[in-house]
C-alpha positions in Angstrom: -1.4 -17.0 -17.4 -2.3 -13.3 -17.6 0.2 -10.7 -16.5 -0.4 -9.4 -13.0 2.7 -7.2 -12.4 3.2 -3.7 -13.5 6.4 -2.1 -14.8 7.3 -0.4 -11.5 6.8 -3.7 -9.6 9.1 -5.6 -12.1 11.8 -3.0 -11.9 11.8 -3.0 -8.1 12.1 -6.8 -8.1 15.0 -6.8 -10.5 16.8 -4.1 -8.4 16.2 -6.1 -5.2 17.6 -9.3 -6.9 20.7 -7.3 -7.9 21.2 -6.1 -4.3 20.8 -9.7 -3.0 23.3 -11.0 -5.5 25.8 -8.3 -4.6 25.4 -9.0 -0.9 26.0 -12.7 -1.4 28.8 -12.6 -3.9 30.7 -9.8 -2.1 30.7 -12.0 1.1 28.7 -9.6 3.1 25.9 -12.1 3.7 27.0 -15.8 3.9 25.7 -19.1 5.0 22.0 -20.1 5.0 20.7 -16.5 4.9 22.9 -15.8 1.8 21.6 -18.8 0.0 18.0 -17.8 0.8 18.6 -14.3 -0.5 20.1 -15.7 -3.8 17.1 -18.0 -4.3 14.7 -15.2 -3.5 16.5 -13.0 -6.0 16.2 -15.7 -8.6 12.5 -16.0 -8.0 12.2 -12.2 -8.3 14.0 -12.2 -11.6 12.0 -15.1 -13.0 8.6 -13.5 -12.0 9.7 -10.2 -13.5 10.6 -11.8 -16.8 7.2 -13.4 -17.1 5.2 -10.6 -15.5 3.3 -13.0 -13.4 3.5 -13.6 -9.6 1.6 -16.7 -8.3 1.4 -15.1 -4.9 -0.4 -12.1 -6.3 -3.0 -14.5 -7.7 -3.6 -16.1 -4.3 -3.8 -12.8 -2.5 -5.8 -11.1 -5.3 -3.4 -8.4 -6.2 -2.9 -7.0 -9.7 -0.4 -4.1 -10.3 -0.6 -4.5 -14.1 -2.4 -1.5 -15.7 -5.6 -2.4 -17.5 -5.8 -1.7 -21.2 -8.8 0.2 -22.6 -10.3 -1.1 -25.8 
C-alpha cells in the first residue's frame, strides 16, 4: 500500500473531521445526518493517518509528491 495523499490533503481531511465532530457533539447537526458526518470524519482521520485513500486508487489520483532519487 503506497501513500497517495499529500500533506495538504491530509491536513484538510483532519480539519474537516474536526468540524464534523464539533457540529455533531455541539448538537448543531443531529440524527442520521449527524451520524453520517461522524462516520465520514472517522474515515477522513483514518485515511490521513495511513496516507492512503482507496478512492484515489480507483479514480487514479495521487497528491503525494514524488521523491527524486
